[in-house]
C-alpha positions in Angstrom: 0.1 0.1 -0.1 1.3 3.5 -0.9 1.2 6.9 0.7 1.0 9.6 -1.8 0.3 13.3 -1.1 -2.4 14.4 -3.5 -2.0 18.0 -2.9 0.6 20.2 -4.8 3.7 21.1 -2.6 5.4 24.4 -3.1 8.4 26.3 -1.7 10.3 29.2 -3.2 12.3 27.0 -5.6 10.5 23.6 -5.7 7.0 22.7 -6.9 6.0 19.1 -6.8 3.1 17.7 -8.6 1.3 14.4 -8.1 1.9 13.5 -11.7 5.7 13.7 -11.0 5.3 11.4 -8.0 3.7 9.0 -10.4 6.5 9.1 -12.9 8.7 8.1 -9.8 6.6 5.0 -9.2 7.0 4.0 -13.0 10.8 4.7 -12.9 11.2 2.4 -9.8 9.1 -0.4 -11.5 11.3 -0.2 -14.6 14.5 -0.2 -12.7 13.7 -3.5 -10.9 13.4 -5.2 -14.2 16.5 -3.4 -15.5 18.8 -4.3 -12.6 17.3 -7.7 -11.9 16.2 -6.7 -8.3 13.7 -8.8 -6.4 12.3 -5.9 -4.3 12.8 -2.4 -3.1 11.1 0.4 -1.1 11.1 4.1 -1.2 10.2 7.1 0.8 10.3 10.8 -0.2 10.0 13.5 2.5 9.4 17.2 1.8 8.8 20.0 4.3 8.3 17.5 7.3 5.7 15.4 5.2 6.1 12.0 3.8 4.8 12.8 0.2 5.6 9.2 -1.3 6.1 5.9 0.4 5.6 2.5 -1.1 7.1 -1.0 -1.7 7.8 -2.6 -5.0 8.6 -6.1 -6.1 9.0 -9.0 -3.6 10.7 -9.5 -0.3 10.5 -13.3 -0.6 10.8 -14.9 -4.1 9.9 -18.4 -3.2 6.7 -17.5 -1.5 5.9 -14.5 -3.6 5.6 -12.1 -0.7 5.4 -8.4 -1.7 7.5 -5.6 -0.5 5.5 -3.1 1.6 6.4 0.3 3.0 6.8 -1.6 6.3 9.2 -4.3 5.0 12.4 -4.6 7.1 15.7 -4.4 5.2 19.4 -4.2 6.4 20.4 -0.7 6.0 24.2 -1.4 6.4 26.4 1.6 6.8 23.5 4.0 6.9 23.7 2.8 10.6 26.9 5.1 11.1 24.6 8.4 11.4 22.8 6.7 14.2 26.2 6.3 16.1 27.3 9.8 15.4 23.9 11.1 16.6 24.4 9.1 19.8 27.8 10.8 20.3 26.3 14.1 19.5 23.6 13.7 22.2 26.3 12.9 24.8 28.3 16.0 23.7 25.1 18.0 24.3 24.9 16.2 27.7 28.5 17.4 28.5 29.7 13.9 28.8 31.7 13.7 25.6 33.6 16.2 23.4 34.2 15.6 19.7 37.8 17.0 20.0 38.8 15.2 23.1 41.4 12.2 22.6 39.8 8.8 22.6 42.1 7.6 25.3 40.4 10.2 27.8 37.3 7.9 27.6 38.8 4.6 26.7 42.4 4.3 28.0 42.9 0.9 26.4 42.5 2.3 23.0 45.7 1.6 21.1 46.7 1.8 17.4 49.7 0.8 15.5 50.9 4.4 15.4 51.7 5.8 18.9 51.0 9.4 18.1 47.7 8.6 16.6 46.9 6.4 19.7 47.5 9.3 22.0 45.9 12.0 19.9 43.0 10.6 17.8 39.7 12.2 18.8 36.1 11.2 18.5 36.0 13.5 15.5 38.9 11.6 13.8 37.3 8.3 14.3 34.0 9.5 12.9 35.6 11.2 9.8 37.7 8.1 8.8 41.1 9.9 9.0 43.2 8.1 11.6 45.3 6.5 8.9 44.0 3.0 9.0 42.7 1.4 5.7 39.6 -0.8 5.9 41.0 -4.1 7.4 37.4 -5.4 6.9 38.3 -9.2 7.1 39.4 -8.7 10.7 35.8 -8.5 11.8 33.6 -9.7 8.9 31.7 -12.8 10.3 34.2 -13.2 13.0 33.0 -14.6 16.2 34.6 -11.9 18.4 33.2 -9.5 20.8 33.6 -5.7 20.2 36.2 -5.5 23.0 38.2 -8.2 21.4 38.2 -6.4 18.1 39.3 -3.1 19.5 42.1 -5.0 21.4 43.5 -6.1 18.0 43.7 -2.6 16.5 47.3 -2.0 17.6 48.4 -5.0 15.3 47.0 -3.3 12.2 49.3 -1.3 10.0 48.6 2.2 8.7 48.5 3.0 5.0 48.4 6.8 5.5 49.7 9.2 8.0 47.4 10.3 10.8 44.9 12.9 9.8 45.9 13.3 6.2 43.7 11.1 4.1 40.0 9.9 4.2 40.1 6.1 4.5 36.7 4.4 5.2 37.1 2.3 8.5 34.3 0.4 10.1 36.3 -0.6 13.4 36.5 3.1 14.2 32.7 3.2 14.4 32.7 0.1 16.6 35.0 2.0 18.8 32.5 5.0 18.9 29.8 2.7 20.0 31.9 1.1 22.6 32.6 4.5 24.0 28.9 5.2 24.2 28.7 2.0 26.4 31.5 3.1 28.5 30.2 6.6 29.3 26.6 5.6 29.8 26.7 2.1 31.3 24.2 1.1 28.6 24.9 -0.9 25.5 25.1 1.1 22.2 21.9 -0.7 21.1 20.0 0.3 24.3 21.1 3.9 24.2 20.1 4.3 20.4 16.8 2.7 21.0 15.9 4.9 24.1 17.3 8.2 23.0 16.7 8.0 19.2 14.4 5.2 18.0 11.6 5.4 20.7 11.1 9.2 20.5 10.9 8.9 16.6 8.3 6.1 17.0 10.7 3.7 15.1 9.4 0.5 17.0 10.4 -2.2 14.6 13.9 -0.9 13.7 16.4 -3.3 15.2 20.2 -4.1 15.4 20.4 -7.7 14.2 19.3 -9.7 11.1 18.5 -12.3 13.6 15.9 -10.1 15.1 14.5 -9.0 11.7 13.8 -12.6 10.8 11.4 -13.0 13.7 9.4 -10.0 12.3 6.0 -10.6 10.4 7.3 -8.4 7.5 11.1 -8.7 6.5 13.0 -9.2 3.2 15.2 -12.1 2.4 18.7 -11.1 1.0 19.5 -11.6 -2.7 22.4 -11.3 -5.1 22.8 -11.4 -8.9 24.8 -14.3 -10.4 25.0 -14.4 -14.3 22.0 -12.1 -14.6 20.0 -14.3 -12.3 18.6 -13.4 -8.9 19.8 -15.8 -6.2 19.0 -15.9 -2.5 22.1 -15.5 -0.3 22.7 -15.9 3.4 22.0 -13.2 6.0 25.2 -11.7 7.4 25.2 -11.5 11.1 27.4 -8.4 11.9 26.2 -7.6 15.4 29.6 -7.4 16.6 30.3 -4.4 14.4 26.9 -3.1 15.1 27.8 0.7 15.4 29.2 0.5 11.9 26.3 -1.3 10.1 24.0 -3.8 11.8 20.8 -1.9 11.8 17.5 -3.0 10.0 14.6 -0.7 9.3 11.7 0.1 6.9 11.1 3.2 4.7 8.2 4.0 7.0 10.4 4.3 10.0 13.4 5.7 8.2 11.3 8.6 7.0 10.9 9.7 10.6 14.8 9.6 11.0 15.0 11.8 7.9 12.4 14.3 9.3 14.5 14.6 12.5 17.6 15.7 10.4 15.6 18.0 8.1 14.0 19.5 11.4 17.6 20.3 12.6 17.3 18.1 15.6 13.7 18.8 16.4 11.0 16.2 15.9 7.3 17.0 16.5 8.2 20.0 18.6 10.6 18.0 20.7 14.4 18.7 20.5 16.4 15.5 20.5 19.8 17.0 19.7 21.1 20.5 19.3 21.1 22.2 15.9 24.8 22.8 16.3 25.5 19.1 16.4 23.2 18.4 13.5 25.0 21.2 11.5 28.3 19.4 12.3 27.0 16.0 11.2 26.0 17.5 7.7 29.0 19.8 7.1 32.3 18.6 5.4 35.0 17.6 7.8 37.6 16.1 5.4 37.8 16.0 1.7 37.5 12.8 -0.2 39.3 13.9 -3.3 38.1 15.2 -6.7 35.0 13.9 -8.2 35.0 12.1 -11.6 31.5 13.6 -12.4 31.5 17.5 -13.2 28.0 17.6 -11.7 29.4 16.7 -8.3 31.8 19.0 -6.5 33.8 18.9 -3.3 32.9 15.3 -2.2 33.6 15.2 1.5 32.8 13.3 4.7 31.1 14.9 7.7 30.2 13.1 10.9 28.5 9.8 9.7 27.5 11.3 6.3 28.9 11.9 3.0 28.4 15.5 1.7 28.8 17.2 -1.7 27.7 20.0 -3.9 25.3 18.5 -6.5 24.5 20.9 -9.4 24.6 23.8 -6.9 22.8 22.0 -4.1 24.3 20.8 -0.9 23.5 17.1 -0.5 23.9 14.8 2.6 23.8 11.2 2.0 25.0 7.7 3.2 24.7 4.4 1.6 24.9 0.8 3.0 25.9 -2.5 1.4 26.0 -5.7 3.3 25.2 -9.4 2.1 21.9 -9.3 0.2 21.0 -5.6 0.8 21.9 -2.1 -0.5 20.6 1.3 1.0 20.7 4.9 0.7 19.4 7.8 2.9 20.0 11.2 1.2 18.8 14.7 1.8 19.0 18.3 0.4 18.7 20.1 3.8 18.2 23.5 2.4 15.2 22.5 0.3 13.9 20.1 3.0 13.9 17.1 0.8 14.8 13.6 1.9 14.9 10.2 0.2 15.2 6.8 1.5 15.8 3.7 -0.7 16.1 0.2 0.6 16.8 -2.8 -1.7 17.2 -6.5 -1.1 20.2 -6.8 -3.6 23.8 -6.6 -2.6 26.1 -4.3 -4.6 23.1 -2.7 -6.3 23.4 0.7 -8.0 19.6 1.4 -7.9 19.5 3.2 -4.5 22.1 5.8 -5.6 20.7 6.0 -9.0 17.2 6.5 -7.7 18.2 9.1 -5.3 19.8 11.3 -7.9 17.0 10.7 -10.3 14.3 11.9 -7.7 16.6 14.8 -6.7 16.6 16.0 -10.3 12.9 15.7 -10.6 12.2 17.5 -7.3 14.6 20.2 -7.9 13.6 20.8 -11.5 17.0 19.9 -12.8 17.8 18.7 -16.4 17.2 15.0 -16.8 20.3 12.7 -16.3 19.9 8.8 -17.0 21.5 7.9 -13.6 20.7 4.2 -14.2 22.9 4.2 -17.3 25.7 6.1 -15.6 25.8 4.1 -12.5 25.5 0.8 -14.3 28.4 2.1 -16.6 30.6 2.7 -13.3 29.8 -0.7 -12.1 30.7 -2.3 -15.4 34.0 -0.5 -15.4 34.8 -1.9 -11.9 33.9 -5.4 -13.0 36.1 -4.9 -16.1 38.9 -3.7 -14.1 38.8 -6.5 -11.7 38.8 -9.0 -14.6 41.6 -7.2 -16.3 43.6 -7.5 -13.1 42.7 -11.3 -12.8 43.8 -11.6 -16.5 47.1 -9.8 -16.0 47.7 -12.1 -12.9 47.4 -15.1 -15.2 49.8 -13.6 -17.7 52.4 -13.3 -14.9 52.2 -17.1 -14.1 55.2 -19.1 -14.5 54.1 -22.3 -16.3 55.1 -25.6 -15.0 56.7 -24.1 -11.9 56.0 -26.8 -9.3 55.6 -26.3 -5.6 58.6 -27.0 -3.4 56.9 -29.4 -1.1 54.4 -32.1 -1.0 50.8 -31.0 -0.8 50.3 -32.0 2.8 53.1 -29.8 3.9 51.0 -26.6 3.2 48.2 -27.8 5.5 48.1 -26.4 8.9 46.8 -23.5 11.0 48.3 -20.1 10.5 47.7 -17.1 12.8 47.9 -13.3 12.7 47.4 -11.3 16.0 44.5 -9.2 14.4 43.2 -11.2 11.5 42.9 -14.4 13.6 43.5 -18.0 12.3 43.4 -19.2 8.8 43.4 -22.9 8.2 44.8 -24.8 5.2 43.1 -28.1 5.1 43.9 -31.2 2.9 40.6 -32.9 2.1 40.0 -35.5 -0.8 43.5 -34.7 -2.1 42.8 -31.1 -2.5 43.8 -28.0 -0.5 41.0 -25.8 1.0 41.1 -22.4 2.8 39.0 -22.2 6.0 38.6 -18.6 7.4 35.8 -16.9 9.4 34.9 -14.5 6.6 34.1 -17.3 4.1 30.8 -19.1 4.6 32.2 -22.3 3.3 35.8 -23.7 2.7 37.3 -22.3 -0.6 39.4 -24.5 -2.9 43.0 -23.5 -3.0 44.5 -23.9 -6.6 48.3 -24.0 -7.3 49.4 -21.0 -9.1 53.3 -21.3 -9.4 56.1 -22.3 -7.1 54.8 -21.8 -3.6 52.0 -19.5 -4.6 48.4 -20.6 -4.6 45.1 -18.8 -5.3 41.5 -18.9 -4.3 38.3 -16.9 -5.2 35.9 -15.4 -2.9 32.3 -14.4 -3.9 29.9 -15.5 -6.6 28.0 -12.3 -7.3 28.8 -9.5 -9.8 32.0 -8.8 -7.7 34.3 -11.6 -7.1 37.8 -11.3 -5.6 40.9 -13.5 -6.2 43.4 -13.9 -3.5 47.0 -15.2 -3.8 48.5 -17.1 -1.0 52.3 -17.1 -0.8 53.8 -19.9 1.4 57.3 -19.4 3.1 59.7 -21.9 4.4 62.0 -21.6 7.4 65.7 -22.5 7.4 64.8 -26.2 8.0 62.7 -26.2 4.9 59.5 -26.4 6.7 56.5 -24.3 5.7 56.2 -21.9 8.6 54.1 -18.9 7.3 51.9 -17.6 4.7 50.9 -14.2 3.4 47.7 -13.0 1.7 46.8 -9.5 0.5 43.6 -9.1 2.4 44.2 -5.3 2.6 45.0 -3.9 -0.9 46.5 -0.7 0.6 49.3 -2.6 2.1 51.8 -5.4 1.8 50.3 -9.0 2.3 49.2 -9.8 5.7 51.5 -12.5 7.2 50.1 -15.4 9.2 52.5 -17.6 11.2 52.1 -21.3 11.5 50.6 -22.3 15.0 52.4 -25.0 16.9 50.7 -28.4 16.7 47.9 -28.6 19.4 47.7 -32.3 19.5 47.9 -33.8 22.9 51.3 -35.0 23.9 52.2 -38.7 23.3 53.7 -39.3 26.7 54.7 -42.9 26.0 56.9 -41.6 23.0 58.1 -38.4 24.7 59.4 -40.4 27.7 61.8 -42.1 25.3 63.5 -38.8 24.8 64.2 -38.0 28.4 67.8 -38.0 29.3 71.2 -36.4 28.9 72.7 -35.6 25.6 76.3 -34.7 24.8 76.7 -31.2 23.4 80.4 -30.6 22.5 81.4 -32.0 25.8 78.7 -30.5 27.8 75.5 -32.2 29.0 72.1 -31.1 27.6 69.3 -32.3 29.9 66.0 -33.2 28.3 63.0 -33.5 30.9 59.4 -34.0 31.0 57.9 -31.1 33.1 54.5 -31.4 34.7 53.7 -34.6 32.8 52.8 -32.3 29.6 55.8 -30.4 28.3 59.4 -31.5 27.3 62.3 -29.1 28.2 66.0 -28.7 27.4 68.5 -27.3 29.7 72.2 -26.5 28.9 74.6 -25.5 31.6 74.7 -21.6 31.7 71.6 -21.3 29.7 67.9 -21.0 31.0 65.5 -23.9 30.6 63.8 -23.8 27.2 60.3 -25.5 26.6 60.2 -27.8 23.3 57.1 -27.0 21.2 56.0 -30.1 19.1 55.8 -29.9 15.3 55.5 -33.6 15.0 55.8 -36.6 17.0 59.8 -36.5 16.9 60.4 -32.9 15.9 60.2 -29.8 18.3 60.9 -26.1 18.0 62.8 -24.4 20.9 60.4 -21.9 22.2 61.7 -18.3 22.2 64.5 -19.1 19.8 63.6 -18.6 16.1 65.2 -21.1 13.8 66.3 -23.5 16.6 64.9 -27.0 17.0 65.5 -30.6 18.1 64.6 -33.8 16.2 64.8 -37.1 18.2 65.8 -40.2 16.4 64.5 -43.7 17.5 66.4 -46.9 16.3 64.9 -50.0 15.1 64.2 -51.0 18.6 62.3 -47.7 19.4 65.3 -46.6 21.5 66.3 -42.9 21.3 70.1 -43.0 20.6 70.5 -39.4 19.5 69.0 -35.9 18.7 69.7 -33.6 16.0 70.1 -30.1 17.2 69.0 -27.6 14.4 70.1 -24.0 14.4 70.6 -21.3 11.7 74.3 -22.3 11.0 73.8 -25.9 10.6 72.5 -29.2 12.2 74.5 -31.1 15.0 74.1 -34.6 16.2 73.9 -35.0 20.1 74.5 -38.6 21.3 72.4 -39.7 24.1 74.2 -41.2 27.1 73.8 -45.0 27.6 72.9 -44.3 31.3 69.9 -42.2 30.2 68.8 -45.1 28.0 69.0 -47.5 30.9 66.9 -45.4 33.1 64.2 -44.4 30.7 63.7 -47.2 28.2 
């Protein structure tokens, strides 16, 4: 069911007729077919009135359920403005200051760059200018708490100097939400619900796709594969909530837009100061030159993108998450707002629709934004394919790996990105990682480089995996370029986690001759082998296999025990960077322990 204002709406520079609103309806219907979209919903706000509100297409293809003006969609990063609104409210309350260092409120906050750690303010985090690139695979689908993710920030490299460059960064918004919790004693979700959603009457807006699916009217997520619409899985990103986990309908998002167009006042009630609304909408950092001459001075404010579009100040923010794309856009001076929610990931419709409708309402010359946006997406896809093609050209043919396939299997860990597992299954290697819904096949590329592909929709990514060996010739680490702005991220092989084979280990206990000195191997606490050399501290032996151990704390050093045909340990091979040395085991040790 639609809501259309039947009267003519006039202001000094804008006149809107019912007929123009009907052309919008027809445009949306055509666009669903053009972009292979299952469903979308649209709301248009003018002068504190919702003049158009409707759903199009279906929210569930299998059951043929229609999209309504009340259908819940994931809004993705359009969530960010709710987080800056929460911060702004606490600034009004005198509990926070946009320009106070984060460590004043969160002493444990630590980045890779010491100066940035000590001086980054709430404004720096909100404007994506701390120096960190996205590093999204740290958090995407990871089973981590917000606190755990924040504690990993210090292990993430910067790609730009502090405060010099706009670089979109979701974990900085997680940190802002965490600060809300620290200051108020409430969760970010509870604060937003009580201070923003409830006063606006946004009763069904929620913070998790799990909650959305319990609602009577929600949309399923979809993607396009080979020009066909396919259902995809919901992405639970509750952990990164303040950056993008909210779900809403155009009915309720229209009230959110009314609050912004009302400069912080909704139905005669002031929820936030006009000063903070102004700061949220005004440019804080330049993004860089626009590729479109109609768009000037693209910038980021506080939770919003801003620009001058054909002479009009535009404020907007999109959202894209598995199965959904959204946009919330406003022309504050003309009191115009638009909300477009779509159940297709990586869709260009929301942005194309926003500009198309702005052109109509502002009386601007017509531009075919559908064609322009589709052209931009096609260029991106072509560029990615070209890159993949160039990669294949760089391949060294018939360059075999240096190890047997099984040598590459294992668990590899990075202090921020977590654990990536290379598993050998059915004579094939697979990559297991939290960001991937299922194991991905690892194909040999050349030498010790392998590759895998992530994603099946219109945008797919190919990743190269470079394996490295230590001085003993063992595969001990791998590197993947998970962040394109930096060198490949290095993961170090984890020590074997199998329980100790004490019956075997007891055979290794004893004294070994090391250049006339006695090296003593002992079993401590019934669970760890140790080695002690006179004049040296005791070192723990970390198992690599049943007979080979690394010396903990000494990179490149290890011991391999040798059993004879009678399963008696007669010697140990001491491996270090400058060679391997044989240590004979004393006969007395053998008598006592075997």
